[in-house]
MIDOSE-1310 file (N, C-alpha, C; in nm, 2 decimals, decimal comma, always signed):
residues 224
mkrd	+0,42/-1,41/+1,19/+0,55/-1,35/+1,12/+0,59/-1,25/+1,23; +0,73/-1,31/+1,20/+0,83/-1,21/+1,31/+0,86/-1,10/+1,31; +0,77/-1,02/+1,24/+0,85/-0,87/+1,17/+0,68/-0,83/+1,18; +0,69/-0,70/+1,21/+0,53/-0,64/+1,27/+0,50/-0,54/+1,06
iivf	+0,42/-0,54/+1,05/+0,32/-0,50/+0,87/+0,28/-0,38/+0,92; +0,33/-0,32/+0,80/+0,30/-0,20/+0,78/+0,19/-0,19/+0,64; +0,02/-0,18/+0,67/-0,04/-0,16/+0,55/-0,08/+0,01/+0,51; +0,00/+0,08/+0,41/-0,06/+0,20/+0,38/-0,10/+0,20/+0,20
dfet	-0,12/+0,33/+0,27/-0,16/+0,40/+0,08/-0,13/+0,52/+0,06; -0,11/+0,54/-0,08/-0,14/+0,71/-0,11/-0,27/+0,69/-0,15; -0,29/+0,84/-0,18/-0,41/+0,87/-0,24/-0,29/+1,01/-0,33; -0,32/+0,98/-0,46/-0,27/+1,09/-0,59/-0,31/+1,14/-0,64
ggrn	-0,27/+1,27/-0,73/-0,34/+1,33/-0,81/-0,26/+1,29/-0,97; -0,28/+1,20/-1,00/-0,31/+1,13/-1,14/-0,25/+0,99/-1,11; -0,30/+0,95/-1,22/-0,24/+0,74/-1,23/-0,12/+0,69/-1,25; -0,03/+0,75/-1,31/+0,12/+0,68/-1,30/+0,21/+0,70/-1,21
pltc	+0,21/+0,55/-1,16/+0,31/+0,59/-1,06/+0,42/+0,65/-1,04; +0,49/+0,70/-1,16/+0,63/+0,70/-1,16/+0,61/+0,87/-1,20; +0,50/+0,95/-1,16/+0,51/+1,10/-1,22/+0,41/+1,18/-1,12; +0,31/+1,08/-1,05/+0,20/+1,13/-0,98/+0,22/+1,22/-0,89
qptq	+0,20/+1,31/-0,78/+0,21/+1,40/-0,70/+0,12/+1,32/-0,55; +0,19/+1,26/-0,51/+0,11/+1,25/-0,39/+0,00/+1,36/-0,31; -0,10/+1,30/-0,26/-0,18/+1,40/-0,22/-0,17/+1,40/-0,05; -0,18/+1,22/-0,01/-0,22/+1,19/+0,10/-0,16/+1,02/+0,16
iaal	-0,12/+1,02/+0,24/-0,02/+0,95/+0,26/-0,13/+0,88/+0,41; -0,13/+0,77/+0,45/-0,17/+0,69/+0,56/-0,14/+0,51/+0,58; -0,10/+0,53/+0,71/-0,06/+0,41/+0,75/-0,11/+0,31/+0,88; -0,10/+0,19/+0,88/-0,16/+0,13/+0,96/-0,05/+0,00/+0,99
aldg	+0,02/+0,06/+1,18/+0,10/-0,07/+1,19/+0,06/-0,21/+1,25; +0,07/-0,32/+1,20/+0,05/-0,44/+1,26/+0,07/-0,53/+1,31; +0,07/-0,58/+1,44/+0,16/-0,65/+1,49/+0,19/-0,82/+1,43; +0,27/-0,87/+1,36/+0,31/-0,98/+1,28/+0,23/-1,09/+1,33
rnfk	+0,25/-1,08/+1,46/+0,26/-1,18/+1,54/+0,07/-1,24/+1,57; +0,03/-1,16/+1,56/-0,19/-1,14/+1,61/-0,24/-1,01/+1,56; -0,15/-0,92/+1,43/-0,24/-0,87/+1,38/-0,32/-0,73/+1,48; -0,27/-0,76/+1,60/-0,34/-0,61/+1,66/-0,25/-0,51/+1,56
pkge	-0,31/-0,39/+1,59/-0,28/-0,21/+1,57/-0,18/-0,20/+1,68; -0,06/-0,13/+1,59/-0,01/-0,04/+1,67/+0,04/+0,03/+1,68; +0,00/+0,16/+1,59/-0,05/+0,22/+1,57/-0,08/+0,28/+1,41; -0,11/+0,41/+1,41/-0,16/+0,52/+1,28/-0,08/+0,62/+1,25
fqsy	-0,06/+0,64/+1,14/-0,06/+0,77/+1,05/-0,05/+0,83/+0,93; -0,16/+0,98/+0,92/-0,19/+1,01/+0,85/-0,21/+1,15/+0,80; -0,18/+1,18/+0,69/-0,14/+1,35/+0,58/-0,18/+1,36/+0,50; -0,18/+1,47/+0,49/-0,21/+1,56/+0,36/-0,05/+1,57/+0,28
mrpi	-0,04/+1,58/+0,16/+0,06/+1,65/+0,15/+0,10/+1,78/+0,01; +0,09/+1,85/-0,03/+0,10/+1,96/-0,05/+0,15/+1,91/-0,18; +0,09/+1,97/-0,34/+0,11/+1,89/-0,42/+0,19/+2,04/-0,47; +0,26/+2,00/-0,62/+0,28/+2,12/-0,69/+0,08/+2,16/-0,81
iddd	+0,07/+2,32/-0,70/-0,06/+2,30/-0,71/-0,05/+2,34/-0,94; -0,01/+2,46/-0,92/+0,00/+2,51/-1,13/+0,01/+2,43/-1,15; -0,03/+2,35/-1,28/+0,03/+2,22/-1,36/+0,11/+2,31/-1,43; +0,19/+2,41/-1,50/+0,26/+2,49/-1,57/+0,44/+2,47/-1,48
eaia	+0,42/+2,45/-1,34/+0,51/+2,43/-1,32/+0,57/+2,29/-1,20; +0,44/+2,23/-1,20/+0,45/+2,06/-1,23/+0,52/+2,04/-1,26; +0,50/+2,09/-1,45/+0,59/+1,96/-1,55/+0,67/+2,04/-1,58; +0,75/+2,15/-1,53/+0,88/+2,19/-1,52/+0,95/+2,13/-1,43
agvg	+0,93/+2,08/-1,27/+0,95/+2,03/-1,22/+0,99/+1,85/-1,24; +0,90/+1,80/-1,36/+0,91/+1,68/-1,38/+0,81/+1,64/-1,30; +0,70/+1,64/-1,27/+0,60/+1,56/-1,21/+0,47/+1,58/-1,34; +0,37/+1,52/-1,29/+0,27/+1,50/-1,35/+0,18/+1,63/-1,29
plee	+0,08/+1,66/-1,39/+0,02/+1,79/-1,30/-0,11/+1,71/-1,26; -0,17/+1,79/-1,18/-0,33/+1,73/-1,09/-0,42/+1,67/-1,21; -0,44/+1,58/-1,15/-0,54/+1,57/-1,27/-0,70/+1,59/-1,23; -0,80/+1,62/-1,26/-0,93/+1,68/-1,21/-0,97/+1,57/-1,22
galk	-1,00/+1,42/-1,28/-1,04/+1,31/-1,25/-1,00/+1,22/-1,12; -0,89/+1,24/-1,09/-0,86/+1,20/-1,01/-0,83/+1,26/-0,84; -0,87/+1,39/-0,88/-0,90/+1,47/-0,74/-1,06/+1,46/-0,70; -1,19/+1,43/-0,81/-1,30/+1,37/-0,84/-1,33/+1,30/-0,75
vtgq	-1,20/+1,17/-0,79/-1,24/+1,03/-0,74/-1,15/+1,03/-0,55; -1,08/+1,13/-0,49/-1,07/+1,15/-0,36/-1,12/+1,25/-0,31; -1,24/+1,36/-0,37/-1,23/+1,43/-0,33/-1,21/+1,57/-0,26; -1,07/+1,56/-0,29/-1,00/+1,69/-0,25/-0,99/+1,75/-0,43
trem	-0,94/+1,88/-0,35/-0,98/+1,98/-0,41/-0,85/+2,07/-0,40; -0,79/+2,15/-0,53/-0,65/+2,22/-0,49/-0,63/+2,34/-0,42; -0,78/+2,37/-0,37/-0,76/+2,50/-0,28/-0,72/+2,43/-0,11; -0,79/+2,32/-0,12/-0,76/+2,25/+0,01/-0,63/+2,21/+0,02
laka	-0,56/+2,13/-0,13/-0,40/+2,06/-0,08/-0,33/+2,20/-0,08; -0,36/+2,30/-0,14/-0,30/+2,46/-0,10/-0,25/+2,48/+0,03; -0,35/+2,43/+0,12/-0,30/+2,40/+0,27/-0,21/+2,33/+0,31; -0,21/+2,20/+0,28/-0,13/+2,09/+0,31/-0,02/+2,13/+0,31
plpk	+0,06/+2,04/+0,44/+0,18/+2,03/+0,44/+0,25/+1,98/+0,31; +0,44/+2,08/+0,31/+0,48/+2,04/+0,20/+0,55/+1,90/+0,22; +0,54/+1,80/+0,12/+0,61/+1,67/+0,12/+0,70/+1,65/+0,12; +0,80/+1,74/+0,20/+0,95/+1,67/+0,24/+0,90/+1,63/+0,43
avwe	+0,84/+1,74/+0,48/+0,84/+1,69/+0,59/+0,71/+1,62/+0,62; +0,60/+1,59/+0,60/+0,52/+1,47/+0,56/+0,64/+1,34/+0,57; +0,71/+1,35/+0,47/+0,74/+1,23/+0,40/+0,88/+1,16/+0,53; +0,94/+1,27/+0,62/+1,01/+1,29/+0,73/+0,96/+1,17/+0,83
sfce	+0,84/+1,23/+0,82/+0,75/+1,20/+0,95/+0,71/+1,10/+0,98; +0,63/+1,04/+0,82/+0,62/+0,88/+0,80/+0,72/+0,76/+0,83; +0,91/+0,84/+0,78/+0,94/+0,77/+0,80/+0,97/+0,75/+0,93; +0,93/+0,81/+1,02/+0,99/+0,83/+1,18/+0,86/+0,70/+1,23
fvnk	+0,79/+0,71/+1,17/+0,65/+0,61/+1,19/+0,70/+0,45/+1,19; +0,75/+0,45/+1,05/+0,78/+0,33/+0,98/+0,89/+0,25/+1,05; +0,98/+0,37/+1,08/+1,13/+0,30/+1,18/+1,09/+0,23/+1,25; +1,01/+0,32/+1,32/+0,98/+0,26/+1,48/+0,96/+0,12/+1,50
fnwk	+0,91/+0,05/+1,37/+0,85/-0,11/+1,38/+0,97/-0,20/+1,34; +1,13/-0,14/+1,32/+1,21/-0,20/+1,28/+1,32/-0,24/+1,38; +1,27/-0,38/+1,40/+1,29/-0,42/+1,60/+1,44/-0,44/+1,57; +1,50/-0,44/+1,44/+1,62/-0,48/+1,53/+1,74/-0,36/+1,43
gtqf	+1,64/-0,27/+1,31/+1,72/-0,15/+1,28/+1,82/-0,21/+1,13; +1,73/-0,30/+1,10/+1,83/-0,35/+0,96/+1,72/-0,40/+0,88; +1,78/-0,37/+0,75/+1,67/-0,42/+0,61/+1,53/-0,54/+0,68; +1,67/-0,68/+0,69/+1,64/-0,78/+0,69/+1,45/-0,78/+0,87
fapv	+1,48/-0,71/+0,91/+1,40/-0,72/+1,02/+1,29/-0,58/+1,00; +1,36/-0,50/+0,93/+1,25/-0,37/+0,86/+1,07/-0,44/+0,82; +0,98/-0,34/+0,90/+0,84/-0,45/+0,89/+0,79/-0,43/+0,73; +0,74/-0,51/+0,74/+0,68/-0,58/+0,59/+0,54/-0,48/+0,49
pcgy	+0,59/-0,45/+0,39/+0,50/-0,37/+0,34/+0,36/-0,42/+0,29; +0,23/-0,34/+0,33/+0,14/-0,41/+0,27/+0,05/-0,32/+0,25; -0,06/-0,37/+0,11/-0,11/-0,27/+0,09/-0,23/-0,33/-0,06; -0,29/-0,24/-0,13/-0,41/-0,31/-0,24/-0,33/-0,20/-0,36
niig	-0,27/-0,32/-0,48/-0,17/-0,31/-0,57/-0,05/-0,22/-0,52; -0,03/-0,29/-0,41/+0,13/-0,15/-0,39/+0,21/-0,18/-0,46; +0,30/-0,33/-0,55/+0,37/-0,38/-0,63/+0,34/-0,28/-0,72; +0,26/-0,23/-0,80/+0,25/-0,13/-0,90/+0,23/-0,04/-0,91
ydlp	+0,20/+0,01/-0,74/+0,14/+0,16/-0,76/+0,24/+0,23/-0,64; +0,18/+0,18/-0,55/+0,28/+0,26/-0,43/+0,40/+0,23/-0,41; +0,48/+0,10/-0,39/+0,58/+0,07/-0,36/+0,70/+0,18/-0,49; +0,63/+0,20/-0,57/+0,74/+0,25/-0,69/+0,73/+0,45/-0,64
ivnr	+0,64/+0,42/-0,60/+0,58/+0,60/-0,54/+0,71/+0,61/-0,40; +0,69/+0,52/-0,30/+0,81/+0,53/-0,26/+0,94/+0,48/-0,26; +0,96/+0,40/-0,35/+1,11/+0,43/-0,44/+1,15/+0,53/-0,46; +1,04/+0,63/-0,55/+1,05/+0,80/-0,55/+1,09/+0,89/-0,44
lcee	+1,03/+0,83/-0,35/+1,00/+0,94/-0,22/+1,17/+0,91/-0,16; +1,15/+0,83/-0,12/+1,31/+0,71/-0,10/+1,44/+0,83/-0,19; +1,44/+0,81/-0,32/+1,55/+0,83/-0,42/+1,56/+1,01/-0,42; +1,44/+1,06/-0,37/+1,43/+1,24/-0,37/+1,52/+1,28/-0,27
hnmy	+1,46/+1,20/-0,14/+1,54/+1,23/+0,01/+1,67/+1,13/+0,05; +1,71/+1,05/-0,06/+1,83/+0,96/-0,07/+1,84/+0,89/+0,05; +1,73/+0,78/+0,08/+1,69/+0,69/+0,14/+1,69/+0,51/+0,12; +1,84/+0,51/+0,08/+1,84/+0,41/+0,04/+1,94/+0,30/+0,12
wdad	+1,92/+0,12/+0,12/+1,98/+0,05/+0,20/+2,16/+0,07/+0,15; +2,13/+0,00/-0,01/+2,24/-0,03/-0,08/+2,26/+0,07/-0,16; +2,45/+0,04/-0,18/+2,48/+0,17/-0,27/+2,43/+0,18/-0,47; +2,39/+0,09/-0,43/+2,35/+0,05/-0,59/+2,17/+0,10/-0,64
rkqn	+2,12/+0,16/-0,50/+1,97/+0,22/-0,52/+1,89/+0,13/-0,55; +1,86/+0,02/-0,50/+1,74/-0,04/-0,57/+1,65/-0,10/-0,48; +1,73/-0,08/-0,34/+1,63/-0,07/-0,23/+1,57/+0,01/-0,16; +1,44/+0,00/-0,14/+1,48/+0,19/-0,06/+1,46/+0,17/+0,11
klfn	+1,49/+0,21/+0,19/+1,51/+0,22/+0,31/+1,46/+0,15/+0,42; +1,33/+0,19/+0,41/+1,23/+0,17/+0,49/+1,16/-0,01/+0,55; +1,14/-0,05/+0,40/+1,05/-0,13/+0,38/+1,15/-0,27/+0,44; +1,08/-0,41/+0,45/+1,19/-0,53/+0,44/+1,23/-0,57/+0,27
kiyk	+1,32/-0,60/+0,29/+1,45/-0,62/+0,20/+1,34/-0,73/+0,12; +1,26/-0,82/+0,16/+1,28/-0,95/+0,13/+1,10/-0,95/+0,08; +1,02/-0,90/+0,17/+0,82/-0,97/+0,20/+0,79/-0,81/+0,15; +0,70/-0,89/+0,07/+0,59/-0,78/+0,05/+0,47/-0,82/+0,02
idvm	+0,35/-0,78/+0,08/+0,25/-0,83/+0,05/+0,15/-0,70/-0,03; +0,08/-0,82/-0,09/-0,05/-0,69/-0,24/-0,17/-0,79/-0,21; -0,22/-0,76/-0,14/-0,36/-0,79/-0,16/-0,45/-0,77/-0,23; -0,41/-0,73/-0,36/-0,47/-0,72/-0,45/-0,44/-0,88/-0,51
ddqf	-0,32/-0,91/-0,53/-0,26/-1,02/-0,61/-0,31/-1,12/-0,51; -0,34/-1,10/-0,38/-0,38/-1,22/-0,29/-0,59/-1,22/-0,33; -0,60/-1,13/-0,33/-0,77/-1,15/-0,33/-0,80/-1,20/-0,49; -0,66/-1,16/-0,60/-0,73/-1,26/-0,72/-0,71/-1,37/-0,71
lwte	-0,59/-1,43/-0,64/-0,62/-1,58/-0,62/-0,72/-1,68/-0,50; -0,75/-1,61/-0,44/-0,88/-1,65/-0,36/-0,96/-1,65/-0,47; -0,99/-1,57/-0,57/-1,16/-1,57/-0,59/-1,13/-1,59/-0,73; -1,01/-1,65/-0,86/-0,98/-1,67/-0,97/-1,11/-1,80/-1,05
gdpd	-1,14/-1,87/-0,89/-1,21/-1,99/-0,94/-1,34/-1,93/-0,96; -1,37/-1,82/-0,90/-1,50/-1,77/-0,89/-1,60/-1,69/-1,00; -1,65/-1,77/-1,08/-1,74/-1,71/-1,23/-1,80/-1,60/-1,15; -1,88/-1,59/-1,04/-1,97/-1,51/-1,04/-1,79/-1,33/-0,95
vksi	-1,77/-1,37/-0,97/-1,63/-1,26/-0,91/-1,61/-1,19/-1,09; -1,65/-1,08/-1,06/-1,61/-1,01/-1,21/-1,51/-0,87/-1,21; -1,47/-0,85/-1,10/-1,35/-0,71/-1,04/-1,30/-0,80/-0,92; -1,19/-0,73/-0,90/-1,11/-0,74/-0,77/-1,10/-0,63/-0,69
smda	-1,11/-0,55/-0,74/-1,14/-0,39/-0,73/-1,17/-0,36/-0,57; -1,11/-0,30/-0,50/-1,14/-0,25/-0,37/-1,31/-0,21/-0,35; -1,33/-0,12/-0,43/-1,45/-0,09/-0,42/-1,53/-0,23/-0,46; -1,51/-0,28/-0,55/-1,60/-0,41/-0,56/-1,58/-0,57/-0,46
nrer	-1,47/-0,56/-0,39/-1,45/-0,62/-0,19/-1,57/-0,51/-0,14; -1,58/-0,39/-0,14/-1,63/-0,32/-0,06/-1,80/-0,40/-0,08; -1,82/-0,41/-0,15/-1,99/-0,48/-0,22/-1,96/-0,59/-0,16; -1,85/-0,70/-0,23/-1,87/-0,85/-0,21/-1,91/-0,86/-0,10
hrms	-1,81/-0,78/+0,04/-1,82/-0,81/+0,19/-1,88/-0,71/+0,28; -1,98/-0,67/+0,20/-2,10/-0,55/+0,28/-1,99/-0,44/+0,35; -1,91/-0,46/+0,31/-1,80/-0,31/+0,37/-1,84/-0,18/+0,33; -1,87/-0,11/+0,45/-1,91/+0,01/+0,42/-1,85/+0,11/+0,33
adna	-1,92/+0,14/+0,23/-1,86/+0,20/+0,14/-1,80/+0,44/+0,17; -1,82/+0,44/+0,30/-1,84/+0,54/+0,35/-1,67/+0,60/+0,30; -1,66/+0,75/+0,29/-1,49/+0,77/+0,29/-1,42/+0,67/+0,22; -1,48/+0,60/+0,18/-1,42/+0,55/-0,01/-1,30/+0,66/-0,05
hdam	-1,17/+0,64/-0,06/-1,09/+0,66/-0,17/-1,01/+0,79/-0,06; -1,05/+0,79/+0,07/-0,98/+0,85/+0,17/-0,86/+0,71/+0,21; -0,75/+0,77/+0,24/-0,64/+0,71/+0,27/-0,65/+0,62/+0,37; -0,65/+0,68/+0,48/-0,73/+0,58/+0,60/-0,85/+0,51/+0,59
qdvk	-0,92/+0,54/+0,53/-1,03/+0,41/+0,48/-0,98/+0,36/+0,41; -0,90/+0,33/+0,31/-0,90/+0,28/+0,16/-0,78/+0,15/+0,34; -0,68/+0,25/+0,38/-0,57/+0,12/+0,47/-0,67/+0,01/+0,55; -0,76/+0,11/+0,62/-0,84/+0,00/+0,70/-0,94/-0,06/+0,64
dtan	-0,94/-0,05/+0,56/-1,03/-0,19/+0,44/-0,96/-0,29/+0,44; -0,84/-0,21/+0,34/-0,73/-0,35/+0,30/-0,70/-0,41/+0,41; -0,67/-0,38/+0,56/-0,59/-0,48/+0,67/-0,69/-0,56/+0,72; -0,83/-0,51/+0,70/-0,99/-0,63/+0,74/-0,95/-0,71/+0,62
lfia	-0,94/-0,73/+0,56/-0,93/-0,82/+0,37/-0,81/-0,92/+0,43; -0,70/-0,84/+0,46/-0,56/-0,91/+0,43/-0,59/-1,01/+0,60; -0,65/-0,92/+0,70/-0,63/-1,03/+0,79/-0,73/-1,11/+0,81; -0,86/-1,10/+0,73/-0,91/-1,21/+0,70/-0,87/-1,33/+0,71
yqkt	-0,83/-1,32/+0,55/-0,76/-1,40/+0,46/-0,65/-1,48/+0,48; -0,55/-1,42/+0,64/-0,40/-1,44/+0,65/-0,49/-1,57/+0,79; -0,59/-1,50/+0,85/-0,65/-1,59/+0,99/-0,65/-1,68/+0,87; -0,80/-1,71/+0,80/-0,76/-1,84/+0,73/-0,70/-1,93/+0,72
rrqi	-0,58/-1,89/+0,63/-0,44/-1,98/+0,62/-0,38/-2,03/+0,75; -0,41/-1,95/+0,82/-0,29/-2,01/+0,96/-0,40/-2,10/+0,98; -0,56/-2,17/+0,98/-0,58/-2,26/+1,01/-0,61/-2,40/+0,93; -0,58/-2,39/+0,79/-0,56/-2,46/+0,73/-0,43/-2,50/+0,67
yrnl	-0,34/-2,45/+0,66/-0,23/-2,47/+0,64/-0,12/-2,67/+0,65; -0,16/-2,59/+0,85/-0,09/-2,72/+0,86/-0,17/-2,87/+0,80; -0,29/-2,86/+0,69/-0,39/-3,00/+0,68/-0,37/-2,99/+0,54; -0,30/-2,87/+0,48/-0,30/-2,89/+0,31/-0,22/-3,03/+0,29
kiek	-0,31/-3,07/+0,15/-0,19/-3,25/+0,13/-0,13/-3,16/-0,01; -0,01/-3,17/+0,01/+0,04/-3,15/-0,15/+0,04/-3,27/-0,23; +0,08/-3,39/-0,18/+0,12/-3,50/-0,33/-0,07/-3,47/-0,35; -0,04/-3,59/-0,49/-0,14/-3,60/-0,59/-0,22/-3,49/-0,60
tfak	-0,18/-3,32/-0,62/-0,22/-3,26/-0,69/-0,24/-3,20/-0,80; -0,17/-3,28/-0,87/-0,23/-3,25/-1,06/-0,28/-3,33/-1,08; -0,34/-3,34/-1,19/-0,41/-3,40/-1,26/-0,37/-3,55/-1,29; -0,46/-3,63/-1,28/-0,39/-3,77/-1,25/-0,35/-3,83/-1,41
gyfv	-0,22/-3,84/-1,36/-0,16/-3,91/-1,46/-0,03/-3,78/-1,55; -0,04/-3,72/-1,43/+0,04/-3,55/-1,54/+0,21/-3,64/-1,49; +0,19/-3,68/-1,40/+0,35/-3,68/-1,33/+0,37/-3,85/-1,32; +0,47/-3,92/-1,33/+0,50/-4,06/-1,29/+0,48/-4,06/-1,16
């Protein structure tokens, strides 16, 4: 791959990606050719702690269930850096891996369920800080205009024919692949676990794709 990859993850105070408040972000930059790590980023982010203030600001109040999953508390988050400062630092980190400073050579976003969850949050934050490539405000400025890697979708494709696989959640993956559950739902740990899954699958694809036989893959008689 001729572009670097940013594996990233948000921890949030809610379940709705259109309204939830990010409470932590972590990222790991990978060389797109050999998958060697090139840098890390992580930080907590201070949400609006007071529920009424959050609602007045148009964002979701912190949900106790979400905080329980992440092990975060309102008290610790009240001491975290403000979101704007964290987001600016994250953007600086990502942009270091945009080889030519264009939307086509920007790093490829990678994560677990990023299409349905994390990328909508990225778009929200980019919109809030006016960071878009195009005038119609449909493409965020940080990541590659064309490519994205959602490891959850990839996991589904690898396992959909296995009757023993009942769940493709990250927790189920940790159990299935004997990955440690220590620090699960910490953003950086989730990023590293996601990166390990992605690299394992991608190395396997690189080994076998040259020998794939496309001819006659459909059932007999399906095509003339």
